[in-house]
C-alpha positions as CSV (number, residue, x, y, z in Angstrom):
1,M,31.1,48.0,-112.8
2,R,28.0,48.6,-114.9
3,D,26.1,45.8,-113.1
4,V,27.1,47.3,-109.7
5,L,26.0,50.8,-110.7
6,L,22.6,49.6,-112.1
7,T,22.0,47.5,-108.9
8,A,23.0,50.5,-106.7
9,L,20.2,52.5,-108.2
10,A,17.6,50.3,-106.5
11,P,18.6,51.1,-102.8
12,T,19.2,54.7,-103.8
13,I,15.6,54.9,-105.0
14,W,14.4,53.0,-101.9
15,G,16.0,55.8,-99.8
16,T,13.0,57.9,-100.8
17,T,10.6,55.6,-99.0
18,Y,10.8,57.3,-95.6
19,F,10.3,60.7,-97.1
20,V,7.3,59.7,-99.3
21,T,5.7,57.7,-96.4
22,T,5.8,60.6,-94.0
23,Q,5.0,63.4,-96.4
24,F,2.5,61.8,-98.9
25,L,0.8,58.7,-97.6
26,P,-2.1,58.0,-95.2
27,T,-1.1,57.8,-91.6
28,N,-1.1,54.6,-89.6
29,R,-2.0,52.2,-92.4
30,P,1.2,50.1,-92.9
31,L,-0.5,47.1,-94.4
32,L,-2.5,49.2,-96.8
33,V,0.6,51.1,-97.9
34,G,2.4,47.8,-98.5
35,L,-0.5,46.4,-100.4
36,I,-1.0,49.4,-102.7
37,R,2.7,49.6,-103.3
38,A,2.8,46.1,-104.6
39,L,-0.4,44.8,-106.1
40,P,-1.5,47.5,-108.6
41,V,1.9,47.8,-110.3
42,G,2.3,44.0,-110.2
43,L,-1.0,43.5,-111.9
44,L,-0.2,46.2,-114.5
45,L,3.1,44.5,-115.4
46,M,1.4,41.1,-115.6
47,V,-1.3,42.4,-117.9
48,L,1.3,44.1,-120.1
49,S,3.5,41.0,-120.3
50,R,0.6,38.6,-120.6
51,R,2.7,35.9,-119.1
52,L,2.0,33.7,-116.0
53,P,4.4,31.4,-114.1
54,S,4.6,27.8,-115.3
55,G,5.5,24.5,-113.5
56,V,7.6,24.9,-110.4
57,W,7.6,28.7,-110.7
58,W,4.0,28.9,-109.4
59,G,5.3,27.8,-106.0
60,R,8.6,29.6,-106.2
61,S,6.9,32.9,-107.2
62,F,4.6,32.6,-104.2
63,V,7.6,31.9,-101.8
64,L,9.7,34.7,-103.2
65,G,6.7,37.1,-103.4
66,T,5.9,36.4,-99.8
67,L,9.5,37.0,-98.6
68,N,10.6,39.8,-100.9
69,I,7.3,41.7,-101.0
70,G,4.5,40.5,-98.7
71,L,6.3,40.0,-95.5
72,F,9.0,42.6,-96.2
73,F,6.6,45.4,-97.1
74,G,4.2,44.7,-94.3
75,L,6.8,44.5,-91.6
76,L,8.8,47.4,-93.0
77,F,5.9,49.8,-92.9
78,I,4.9,48.6,-89.4
79,A,8.4,49.5,-88.3
80,A,8.4,52.7,-90.3
81,Y,5.1,53.9,-88.6
82,R,6.3,52.9,-85.1
83,L,10.0,54.0,-85.2
84,P,11.9,57.0,-86.6
85,G,13.2,56.4,-90.1
86,G,16.8,56.5,-88.7
87,V,16.2,53.5,-86.4
88,V,14.5,51.6,-89.2
89,A,17.4,52.3,-91.5
90,T,19.9,51.0,-88.9
91,L,17.9,47.8,-88.5
92,M,18.0,47.4,-92.3
93,A,21.8,47.6,-92.0
94,I,22.1,44.2,-90.5
95,Q,20.8,42.6,-93.7
96,P,24.3,42.2,-95.4
97,L,25.4,40.0,-92.5
98,Q,22.2,38.0,-92.7
99,V,22.6,37.5,-96.4
100,A,26.3,36.5,-96.0
101,L,25.4,33.9,-93.4
102,L,22.4,32.6,-95.4
103,G,24.5,32.6,-98.6
104,W,27.1,30.5,-96.8
105,A,24.4,28.0,-95.6
106,I,22.3,27.8,-98.8
107,L,24.6,28.8,-101.7
108,A,28.0,27.7,-100.2
109,E,29.3,31.2,-100.8
110,H,31.8,31.3,-98.0
111,P,32.0,34.8,-96.4
112,G,35.6,35.9,-95.9
113,F,37.2,38.0,-93.3
114,Y,36.5,41.2,-95.3
115,T,32.8,40.5,-95.4
116,F,32.5,40.5,-91.6
117,I,34.7,43.7,-91.3
118,A,32.6,45.4,-94.0
119,A,29.3,44.3,-92.2
120,G,30.4,45.8,-88.9
121,L,31.7,49.0,-90.6
122,G,28.4,49.4,-92.5
123,L,26.3,49.0,-89.4
124,L,28.5,51.6,-87.6
125,G,28.2,54.0,-90.6
126,V,24.5,53.7,-90.8
127,G,24.2,54.2,-87.1
128,L,26.2,57.4,-87.3
129,I,24.1,58.7,-90.1
130,V,20.7,58.1,-88.6
131,L,20.8,57.5,-84.8
132,G,20.9,60.3,-82.3
133,P,20.2,60.9,-78.6
134,T,16.5,61.5,-79.3
135,A,16.0,58.2,-81.1
136,R,13.2,56.2,-79.5
137,F,12.7,52.5,-79.5
138,D,9.4,50.6,-79.7
139,M,9.8,46.9,-79.2
140,I,7.1,45.9,-81.7
141,G,8.7,48.2,-84.3
142,V,12.2,46.8,-83.6
143,I,11.0,43.2,-83.9
144,A,9.1,44.0,-87.1
145,G,12.2,45.7,-88.6
146,I,14.5,42.8,-87.8
147,A,11.9,40.3,-89.2
148,A,11.6,42.4,-92.3
149,T,15.4,42.3,-92.9
150,L,15.4,38.5,-92.4
151,A,12.5,38.1,-94.9
152,M,14.3,40.2,-97.5
153,A,17.6,38.4,-96.9
154,S,16.0,35.0,-97.3
155,G,14.3,36.1,-100.5
156,T,17.5,37.5,-101.9
157,V,19.4,34.3,-101.3
158,L,16.6,32.1,-102.7
159,T,16.3,34.3,-105.7
160,K,20.0,33.7,-106.4
161,R,19.6,30.0,-105.8
162,W,16.6,29.5,-108.1
163,G,17.6,32.1,-110.8
164,R,14.7,33.4,-112.9
165,S,12.9,31.9,-115.8
166,A,11.5,35.1,-117.3
167,P,12.5,38.6,-118.2
168,L,13.1,41.0,-115.4
169,F,9.7,42.9,-115.3
170,V,7.8,39.6,-115.8
171,F,9.7,38.0,-112.9
172,A,9.1,41.1,-110.8
173,S,5.4,41.1,-111.6
174,W,4.9,37.5,-110.4
175,Q,6.4,38.4,-107.0
176,L,4.6,41.7,-106.7
177,V,1.2,40.1,-107.3
178,A,2.0,37.1,-105.0
179,G,3.1,39.5,-102.2
180,G,0.2,41.8,-102.7
181,L,-2.3,38.9,-102.5
182,V,-0.6,37.8,-99.3
183,L,-1.1,41.3,-97.8
184,L,-4.6,41.8,-99.0
185,P,-6.6,39.7,-96.4
186,F,-4.5,41.0,-93.5
187,A,-4.9,44.6,-94.6
188,L,-8.7,44.3,-94.8
189,A,-9.1,42.3,-91.6
190,I,-6.8,44.4,-89.4
191,E,-7.1,47.9,-90.9
192,G,-10.5,47.8,-92.5
193,S,-11.7,49.6,-95.6
194,P,-9.2,51.9,-97.3
195,P,-9.7,55.6,-96.5
196,T,-10.4,58.1,-99.3
197,L,-7.2,58.9,-101.0
198,T,-6.2,62.4,-101.8
199,T,-4.2,63.6,-104.8
200,K,-1.2,63.8,-102.6
201,N,-1.7,60.2,-101.5
202,L,-2.0,59.0,-105.1
203,L,1.2,60.8,-106.1
204,G,3.0,59.1,-103.3
205,F,1.7,55.7,-104.2
206,A,2.5,56.2,-107.9
207,W,6.1,57.0,-107.0
208,L,6.5,54.0,-104.6
209,G,4.6,51.7,-107.0
210,I,6.1,52.5,-110.4
211,I,9.6,53.8,-109.5
212,G,10.3,52.5,-106.0
213,T,8.8,49.1,-106.6
214,G,8.4,48.2,-110.3
215,I,11.7,49.7,-111.6
216,A,13.8,49.4,-108.4
217,Y,13.0,45.7,-107.9
218,A,13.7,44.8,-111.5
219,L,17.1,46.4,-111.1
220,W,17.6,44.5,-107.8
221,F,16.7,41.1,-109.2
222,R,18.9,41.8,-112.2
223,G,21.8,42.5,-109.8
224,I,21.1,39.3,-107.8
225,G,21.4,37.3,-111.0
226,K,24.7,38.9,-112.0
227,L,26.5,39.6,-108.7
228,K,27.4,37.7,-105.6
229,V,24.6,38.0,-103.1
230,S,26.7,39.6,-100.4
231,T,27.8,42.2,-102.9
232,V,24.2,43.0,-103.7
233,A,23.3,43.1,-100.0
234,F,26.1,45.7,-99.2
235,L,24.8,47.9,-101.9
236,G,21.5,48.1,-99.9
237,L,23.4,50.3,-97.4
238,L,23.1,53.1,-99.9
239,S,19.5,53.5,-98.9
240,P,20.1,55.5,-95.7
241,I,22.6,57.7,-97.5
242,S,20.0,58.5,-100.1
243,A,17.5,59.2,-97.3
244,M,20.0,61.5,-95.6
245,L,20.6,63.5,-98.8
246,I,16.8,63.9,-99.3
247,D,16.5,65.3,-95.7
248,F,19.3,67.7,-96.5
249,L,18.2,68.8,-100.0
250,I,14.4,68.8,-99.7
251,L,13.6,69.0,-96.0
252,K,16.6,71.4,-95.4
253,K,17.9,69.5,-92.5
254,T,21.5,70.2,-91.4
255,L,24.1,67.5,-91.9
256,T,26.4,66.9,-89.0
257,L,30.0,65.8,-89.1
258,M,28.9,62.5,-87.5
259,Q,26.5,61.9,-90.4
260,I,29.2,62.7,-93.0
261,G,31.6,60.4,-91.2
262,G,28.9,57.7,-91.2
263,A,28.5,58.1,-95.0
264,V,32.2,57.6,-95.4
265,F,32.1,54.4,-93.3
266,V,29.2,53.1,-95.4
267,F,31.1,53.7,-98.7
268,G,34.1,52.1,-97.1
269,S,32.1,49.0,-96.1
270,I,30.9,48.6,-99.7
271,L,34.5,48.9,-101.0
272,I,35.9,46.5,-98.4
273,S,33.1,44.0,-99.3
274,Q,34.6,43.8,-102.8
275,F,37.9,42.4,-101.5
276,D,36.2,39.1,-100.8
277,V,34.7,39.1,-104.3
278,K,38.1,39.7,-105.8
279,S,39.6,37.0,-103.6
280,A,36.9,34.5,-104.7
281,H,37.5,35.3,-108.3
282,E,41.3,34.8,-107.8
283,R,40.7,31.4,-106.2
284,I,38.6,30.3,-109.1
285,R,41.2,31.5,-111.6
286,L,44.0,29.6,-109.8
287,N,41.9,26.4,-109.5
288,H,41.2,26.5,-113.3
289,Q,45.0,27.0,-113.9
290,S,45.8,24.1,-111.7
């Protein structure tokens, strides 16, 4: 339970991303936002740890950093700037199913009946929370959002397959630096020189970099190492619930019965996903006894 709760903190923190992006960060600079979110904190952690990858981990860190950080951040913020946060959150809700299928193909973690039920219930719940009749769809934003979920799902499964050869914050620093370096040339070529940052911008980047990236990703990678990848993926559905509560508590938006019902469905999907984990543990126990 402790591992689940610590891992759940990561998507809960990530739920602040939409609020911080719209209220604190420069407008229409998705690649710059992704770059500044990743590279400074990654370099800081690397300097503090004074440890670089070795051997095969140079290549693995680059691959994981590209998937978990570079591609994911860049595509996520493109989607966030082109779509309402609710639509983006709903696109993110397909990730548990992607992770379950990739985990089946790469890790031989066979998804059971409850995993598919939980995935459908989670998608429905997130849709009830964030989608409404005024939600607009931009095709580039939708494609970017789906591609972002696939990149993160692939990175999650490969992180589980390869494990980690360093402490959490060191492991996170390698990926943050790799992902930031991947974003750097695209941000400069497409968006040009960075604008002058205000104090408000710096506060937003500090939150996203230190709390929303450095600490949250360390907790996420820790969870991947200790839990089944599909379990970790379903915990990601807590992100839109966190975003909904921020809207209610800070932006003073009214919660509808549909949103409350959606939150119940999301929590239900997380609980249902645990049935397959328990079933897998029971099968392993019976095999050992036989």
